[in-house]
A tleap script that builds the chain and sets N, CA, C and O, in Angstrom:
source leaprc.protein.ff14SB
mol = sequence {
  NMET ALA PRO GLY ALA ALA VAL MET GLU ARG
  LEU GLU ALA ARG GLY ARG ASP ARG SER GLU
  ARG ALA ALA ALA ASP ALA ALA ALA ARG LEU
  GLY ALA ARG LEU ARG GLU ALA TYR PRO GLU
  LEU GLY VAL GLU VAL ALA PRO GLU GLN VAL
  VAL VAL ARG GLY ARG GLY LEU GLY ARG ARG
  MET LEU ALA ASP PRO ALA LEU ARG TRP LEU
  GLY GLY LEU LEU CARG
}
set mol.1.N position { -20.222 -13.746 16.613 }
set mol.1.CA position { -18.936 -13.093 16.477 }
set mol.1.C position { -19.047 -11.697 17.098 }
set mol.1.O position { -20.038 -10.992 16.906 }
set mol.2.N position { -18.034 -11.328 17.825 }
set mol.2.CA position { -17.998 -10.018 18.462 }
set mol.2.C position { -17.769 -8.937 17.414 }
set mol.2.O position { -17.104 -9.178 16.407 }
set mol.3.N position { -18.319 -7.738 17.648 }
set mol.3.CA position { -18.141 -6.653 16.670 }
set mol.3.C position { -16.676 -6.327 16.403 }
set mol.3.O position { -16.311 -6.011 15.270 }
set mol.4.N position { -15.840 -6.399 17.422 }
set mol.4.CA position { -14.418 -6.110 17.235 }
set mol.4.C position { -13.749 -7.119 16.319 }
set mol.4.O position { -12.848 -6.775 15.554 }
set mol.5.N position { -14.196 -8.370 16.400 }
set mol.5.CA position { -13.616 -9.415 15.554 }
set mol.5.C position { -13.939 -9.168 14.082 }
set mol.5.O position { -13.102 -9.401 13.210 }
set mol.6.N position { -15.142 -8.702 13.813 }
set mol.6.CA position { -15.531 -8.414 12.429 }
set mol.6.C position { -14.687 -7.281 11.853 }
set mol.6.O position { -14.285 -7.322 10.690 }
set mol.7.N position { -14.426 -6.277 12.673 }
set mol.7.CA position { -13.592 -5.159 12.229 }
set mol.7.C position { -12.183 -5.654 11.919 }
set mol.7.O position { -11.607 -5.279 10.898 }
set mol.8.N position { -11.625 -6.492 12.790 }
set mol.8.CA position { -10.277 -7.021 12.565 }
set mol.8.C position { -10.221 -7.875 11.301 }
set mol.8.O position { -9.245 -7.812 10.553 }
set mol.9.N position { -11.255 -8.667 11.058 }
set mol.9.CA position { -11.276 -9.491 9.842 }
set mol.9.C position { -11.270 -8.623 8.590 }
set mol.9.O position { -10.577 -8.935 7.621 }
set mol.10.N position { -12.040 -7.532 8.604 }
set mol.10.CA position { -12.068 -6.622 7.452 }
set mol.10.C position { -10.705 -5.951 7.259 }
set mol.10.O position { -10.235 -5.806 6.131 }
set mol.11.N position { -10.072 -5.542 8.367 }
set mol.11.CA position { -8.752 -4.929 8.275 }
set mol.11.C position { -7.719 -5.916 7.728 }
set mol.11.O position { -6.895 -5.552 6.889 }
set mol.12.N position { -7.762 -7.151 8.199 }
set mol.12.CA position { -6.844 -8.171 7.715 }
set mol.12.C position { -7.061 -8.443 6.231 }
set mol.12.O position { -6.100 -8.580 5.474 }
set mol.13.N position { -8.310 -8.520 5.819 }
set mol.13.CA position { -8.615 -8.765 4.406 }
set mol.13.C position { -8.115 -7.611 3.544 }
set mol.13.O position { -7.561 -7.829 2.466 }
set mol.14.N position { -8.312 -6.386 4.020 }
set mol.14.CA position { -7.856 -5.216 3.274 }
set mol.14.C position { -6.329 -5.193 3.173 }
set mol.14.O position { -5.773 -4.883 2.120 }
set mol.15.N position { -5.669 -5.519 4.262 }
set mol.15.CA position { -4.210 -5.580 4.250 }
set mol.15.C position { -3.701 -6.659 3.313 }
set mol.15.O position { -2.722 -6.451 2.597 }
set mol.16.N position { -4.356 -7.810 3.313 }
set mol.16.CA position { -3.979 -8.909 2.422 }
set mol.16.C position { -4.154 -8.492 0.960 }
set mol.16.O position { -3.285 -8.757 0.129 }
set mol.17.N position { -5.277 -7.839 0.649 }
set mol.17.CA position { -5.522 -7.374 -0.722 }
set mol.17.C position { -4.460 -6.379 -1.172 }
set mol.17.O position { -3.953 -6.463 -2.290 }
set mol.18.N position { -4.128 -5.439 -0.295 }
set mol.18.CA position { -3.122 -4.432 -0.644 }
set mol.18.C position { -1.753 -5.065 -0.859 }
set mol.18.O position { -1.037 -4.698 -1.790 }
set mol.19.N position { -1.391 -6.009 -0.008 }
set mol.19.CA position { -0.080 -6.645 -0.156 }
set mol.19.C position { -0.016 -7.475 -1.437 }
set mol.19.O position { 1.020 -7.500 -2.101 }
set mol.20.N position { -1.094 -8.143 -1.789 }
set mol.20.CA position { -1.122 -8.918 -3.034 }
set mol.20.C position { -1.011 -8.004 -4.249 }
set mol.20.O position { -0.322 -8.332 -5.215 }
set mol.21.N position { -1.693 -6.851 -4.202 }
set mol.21.CA position { -1.594 -5.889 -5.308 }
set mol.21.C position { -0.186 -5.319 -5.400 }
set mol.21.O position { 0.344 -5.139 -6.497 }
set mol.22.N position { 0.425 -5.032 -4.244 }
set mol.22.CA position { 1.785 -4.488 -4.234 }
set mol.22.C position { 2.775 -5.507 -4.797 }
set mol.22.O position { 3.682 -5.140 -5.544 }
set mol.23.N position { 2.610 -6.775 -4.446 }
set mol.23.CA position { 3.503 -7.822 -4.960 }
set mol.23.C position { 3.340 -7.965 -6.473 }
set mol.23.O position { 4.331 -8.100 -7.190 }
set mol.24.N position { 2.110 -7.938 -6.959 }
set mol.24.CA position { 1.860 -8.045 -8.398 }
set mol.24.C position { 2.435 -6.837 -9.136 }
set mol.24.O position { 2.994 -6.981 -10.223 }
set mol.25.N position { 2.299 -5.657 -8.551 }
set mol.25.CA position { 2.845 -4.442 -9.163 }
set mol.25.C position { 4.371 -4.507 -9.215 }
set mol.25.O position { 4.971 -4.157 -10.231 }
set mol.26.N position { 4.999 -4.950 -8.128 }
set mol.26.CA position { 6.459 -5.067 -8.100 }
set mol.26.C position { 6.944 -6.079 -9.142 }
set mol.26.O position { 7.945 -5.840 -9.819 }
set mol.27.N position { 6.244 -7.199 -9.271 }
set mol.27.CA position { 6.622 -8.207 -10.265 }
set mol.27.C position { 6.497 -7.638 -11.673 }
set mol.27.O position { 7.360 -7.882 -12.516 }
set mol.28.N position { 5.446 -6.890 -11.934 }
set mol.28.CA position { 5.258 -6.294 -13.264 }
set mol.28.C position { 6.349 -5.276 -13.568 }
set mol.28.O position { 6.884 -5.257 -14.676 }
set mol.29.N position { 6.689 -4.423 -12.588 }
set mol.29.CA position { 7.750 -3.434 -12.798 }
set mol.29.C position { 9.101 -4.109 -13.028 }
set mol.29.O position { 9.869 -3.704 -13.901 }
set mol.30.N position { 9.379 -5.141 -12.233 }
set mol.30.CA position { 10.636 -5.859 -12.390 }
set mol.30.C position { 10.712 -6.518 -13.765 }
set mol.30.O position { 11.746 -6.452 -14.430 }
set mol.31.N position { 9.632 -7.146 -14.188 }
set mol.31.CA position { 9.602 -7.767 -15.513 }
set mol.31.C position { 9.855 -6.757 -16.613 }
set mol.31.O position { 10.607 -7.030 -17.549 }
set mol.32.N position { 9.240 -5.603 -16.510 }
set mol.32.CA position { 9.423 -4.561 -17.526 }
set mol.32.C position { 10.869 -4.074 -17.556 }
set mol.32.O position { 11.440 -3.884 -18.630 }
set mol.33.N position { 11.455 -3.874 -16.394 }
set mol.33.CA position { 12.840 -3.391 -16.347 }
set mol.33.C position { 13.821 -4.459 -16.831 }
set mol.33.O position { 14.821 -4.137 -17.472 }
set mol.34.N position { 13.538 -5.723 -16.527 }
set mol.34.CA position { 14.388 -6.803 -17.027 }
set mol.34.C position { 14.333 -6.878 -18.546 }
set mol.34.O position { 15.365 -7.024 -19.201 }
set mol.35.N position { 13.131 -6.780 -19.107 }
set mol.35.CA position { 12.984 -6.817 -20.574 }
set mol.35.C position { 13.733 -5.664 -21.224 }
set mol.35.O position { 14.333 -5.823 -22.287 }
set mol.36.N position { 13.694 -4.502 -20.580 }
set mol.36.CA position { 14.367 -3.326 -21.101 }
set mol.36.C position { 15.894 -3.476 -21.016 }
set mol.36.O position { 16.608 -3.155 -21.966 }
set mol.37.N position { 16.383 -3.962 -19.880 }
set mol.37.CA position { 17.825 -4.075 -19.665 }
set mol.37.C position { 18.447 -5.271 -20.388 }
set mol.37.O position { 19.606 -5.221 -20.800 }
set mol.38.N position { 17.668 -6.347 -20.539 }
set mol.38.CA position { 18.182 -7.585 -21.138 }
set mol.38.C position { 17.186 -8.102 -22.179 }
set mol.38.O position { 16.511 -9.103 -21.939 }
set mol.39.N position { 17.088 -7.438 -23.323 }
set mol.39.CA position { 16.088 -7.839 -24.324 }
set mol.39.C position { 16.312 -9.244 -24.889 }
set mol.39.O position { 15.386 -9.839 -25.441 }
set mol.40.N position { 17.519 -9.777 -24.758 }
set mol.40.CA position { 17.804 -11.108 -25.291 }
set mol.40.C position { 17.324 -12.227 -24.372 }
set mol.40.O position { 17.319 -13.388 -24.781 }
set mol.41.N position { 16.924 -11.912 -23.156 }
set mol.41.CA position { 16.445 -12.928 -22.216 }
set mol.41.C position { 14.931 -13.059 -22.291 }
set mol.41.O position { 14.230 -12.106 -22.632 }
set mol.42.N position { 14.443 -14.233 -21.972 }
set mol.42.CA position { 13.005 -14.451 -21.888 }
set mol.42.C position { 12.538 -14.137 -20.473 }
set mol.42.O position { 13.089 -14.663 -19.506 }
set mol.43.N position { 11.540 -13.295 -20.348 }
set mol.43.CA position { 11.028 -12.893 -19.038 }
set mol.43.C position { 9.534 -13.167 -19.000 }
set mol.43.O position { 8.781 -12.683 -19.844 }
set mol.44.N position { 9.112 -13.949 -18.011 }
set mol.44.CA position { 7.691 -14.241 -17.803 }
set mol.44.C position { 7.298 -13.677 -16.446 }
set mol.44.O position { 8.007 -13.862 -15.457 }
set mol.45.N position { 6.169 -12.990 -16.407 }
set mol.45.CA position { 5.701 -12.381 -15.163 }
set mol.45.C position { 4.367 -12.990 -14.776 }
set mol.45.O position { 3.428 -13.012 -15.572 }
set mol.46.N position { 4.289 -13.487 -13.548 }
set mol.46.CA position { 3.041 -13.950 -12.940 }
set mol.46.C position { 2.732 -12.951 -11.826 }
set mol.46.O position { 3.574 -12.107 -11.517 }
set mol.47.N position { 1.554 -13.024 -11.219 }
set mol.47.CA position { 1.210 -12.018 -10.212 }
set mol.47.C position { 2.262 -11.798 -9.120 }
set mol.47.O position { 2.456 -10.659 -8.695 }
set mol.48.N position { 2.930 -12.822 -8.663 }
set mol.48.CA position { 3.920 -12.644 -7.605 }
set mol.48.C position { 5.230 -13.352 -7.935 }
set mol.48.O position { 5.957 -13.776 -7.037 }
set mol.49.N position { 5.527 -13.477 -9.228 }
set mol.49.CA position { 6.699 -14.239 -9.630 }
set mol.49.C position { 7.236 -13.712 -10.949 }
set mol.49.O position { 6.472 -13.344 -11.841 }
set mol.50.N position { 8.563 -13.681 -11.064 }
set mol.50.CA position { 9.219 -13.313 -12.319 }
set mol.50.C position { 10.184 -14.437 -12.658 }
set mol.50.O position { 11.031 -14.802 -11.843 }
set mol.51.N position { 10.059 -14.987 -13.862 }
set mol.51.CA position { 10.927 -16.072 -14.313 }
set mol.51.C position { 11.769 -15.543 -15.467 }
set mol.51.O position { 11.248 -14.996 -16.439 }
set mol.52.N position { 13.094 -15.719 -15.338 }
set mol.52.CA position { 14.029 -15.269 -16.365 }
set mol.52.C position { 14.679 -16.505 -16.979 }
set mol.52.O position { 15.171 -17.380 -16.267 }
set mol.53.N position { 14.674 -16.566 -18.308 }
set mol.53.CA position { 15.274 -17.694 -19.025 }
set mol.53.C position { 16.146 -17.159 -20.140 }
set mol.53.O position { 15.899 -16.092 -20.702 }
set mol.54.N position { 17.166 -17.928 -20.440 }
set mol.54.CA position { 18.003 -17.554 -21.566 }
set mol.54.C position { 19.235 -18.428 -21.643 }
set mol.54.O position { 19.691 -18.981 -20.642 }
set mol.55.N position { 19.749 -18.539 -22.809 }
set mol.55.CA position { 20.951 -19.342 -23.044 }
set mol.55.C position { 22.130 -18.708 -22.300 }
set mol.55.O position { 22.368 -17.505 -22.407 }
set mol.56.N position { 22.858 -19.527 -21.551 }
set mol.56.CA position { 24.034 -19.045 -20.829 }
set mol.56.C position { 23.705 -18.170 -19.633 }
set mol.56.O position { 24.571 -17.440 -19.152 }
set mol.57.N position { 22.478 -18.227 -19.144 }
set mol.57.CA position { 22.063 -17.356 -18.043 }
set mol.57.C position { 22.892 -17.604 -16.786 }
set mol.57.O position { 23.230 -16.655 -16.078 }
set mol.58.N position { 23.219 -18.840 -16.501 }
set mol.58.CA position { 24.028 -19.152 -15.318 }
set mol.58.C position { 25.379 -18.448 -15.355 }
set mol.58.O position { 25.805 -17.857 -14.363 }
set mol.59.N position { 26.044 -18.511 -16.489 }
set mol.59.CA position { 27.338 -17.831 -16.637 }
set mol.59.C position { 27.172 -16.319 -16.542 }
set mol.59.O position { 27.990 -15.634 -15.929 }
set mol.60.N position { 26.122 -15.813 -17.146 }
set mol.60.CA position { 25.882 -14.361 -17.105 }
set mol.60.C position { 25.603 -13.890 -15.692 }
set mol.60.O position { 26.011 -12.797 -15.301 }
set mol.61.N position { 24.903 -14.723 -14.923 }
set mol.61.CA position { 24.615 -14.348 -13.529 }
set mol.61.C position { 25.913 -14.230 -12.726 }
set mol.61.O position { 26.029 -13.372 -11.851 }
set mol.62.N position { 26.877 -15.083 -13.021 }
set mol.62.CA position { 28.159 -15.007 -12.326 }
set mol.62.C position { 28.918 -13.732 -12.692 }
set mol.62.O position { 29.608 -13.156 -11.850 }
set mol.63.N position { 28.795 -13.298 -13.930 }
set mol.63.CA position { 29.543 -12.144 -14.413 }
set mol.63.C position { 28.832 -10.812 -14.166 }
set mol.63.O position { 29.492 -9.779 -14.050 }
set mol.64.N position { 27.513 -10.818 -14.085 }
set mol.64.CA position { 26.739 -9.572 -13.987 }
set mol.64.C position { 26.030 -9.493 -12.645 }
set mol.64.O position { 25.050 -10.208 -12.434 }
set mol.65.N position { 26.496 -8.641 -11.725 }
set mol.65.CA position { 25.866 -8.545 -10.404 }
set mol.65.C position { 24.390 -8.147 -10.463 }
set mol.65.O position { 23.617 -8.532 -9.586 }
set mol.66.N position { 23.989 -7.384 -11.478 }
set mol.66.CA position { 22.591 -6.969 -11.582 }
set mol.66.C position { 21.662 -8.167 -11.757 }
set mol.66.O position { 20.515 -8.135 -11.312 }
set mol.67.N position { 22.153 -9.219 -12.402 }
set mol.67.CA position { 21.336 -10.424 -12.560 }
set mol.67.C position { 21.289 -11.261 -11.278 }
set mol.67.O position { 20.355 -12.037 -11.075 }
set mol.68.N position { 22.288 -11.102 -10.420 }
set mol.68.CA position { 22.268 -11.838 -9.150 }
set mol.68.C position { 21.336 -11.169 -8.149 }
set mol.68.O position { 20.733 -11.850 -7.319 }
set mol.69.N position { 21.210 -9.866 -8.211 }
set mol.69.CA position { 20.341 -9.148 -7.280 }
set mol.69.C position { 19.356 -8.328 -8.086 }
set mol.69.O position { 19.560 -7.135 -8.314 }
set mol.70.N position { 18.280 -8.980 -8.516 }
set mol.70.CA position { 17.293 -8.337 -9.391 }
set mol.70.C position { 16.524 -7.226 -8.688 }
set mol.70.O position { 16.006 -6.321 -9.342 }
set mol.71.N position { 16.448 -7.285 -7.378 }
set mol.71.CA position { 15.744 -6.234 -6.639 }
set mol.71.C position { 16.344 -4.857 -6.859 }
set mol.71.O position { 15.663 -3.844 -6.699 }
set mol.72.N position { 17.622 -4.818 -7.227 }
set mol.72.CA position { 18.258 -3.523 -7.509 }
set mol.72.C position { 17.619 -2.802 -8.682 }
set mol.72.O position { 17.713 -1.578 -8.782 }
set mol.73.N position { 16.974 -3.536 -9.562 }
set mol.73.CA position { 16.295 -2.909 -10.708 }
set mol.73.C position { 15.018 -2.186 -10.300 }
set mol.73.O position { 14.473 -1.410 -11.085 }
set mol.74.N position { 14.534 -2.428 -9.088 }
set mol.74.CA position { 13.297 -1.779 -8.643 }
set mol.74.C position { 13.528 -0.411 -7.992 }
set mol.74.O position { 12.570 0.245 -7.583 }
set mol.75.N position { 14.757 0.013 -7.893 }
set mol.75.CA position { 15.044 1.311 -7.258 }
set mol.75.C position { 14.617 2.449 -8.122 }
set mol.75.O position { 14.783 3.608 -7.742 }
savepdb mol mol.pdb
quit
C-alpha cells in the first residue's frame, strides 16, 4: 500500500467516527427535547435513530407542525 493511501484511510476513518458521534449526539439531543416538549409521548433513542410513540400520534402530527418537522427542535 502506498503511503498516501494509508493517510487517506486514516482520514476517512476519522471522518466516519466523527460523523457517527455527531449523529448519536443529535439523536440524544432530539430525544431529550422531545421528552421535554411532549412528556406524554414515548421516546426511544438509539445511536442514530429516534422513535416516537403515543396514542393518537398520527392525529397530533397533523395538528402540530413541530411533530411533523422534528429537526426544528434541534435549533
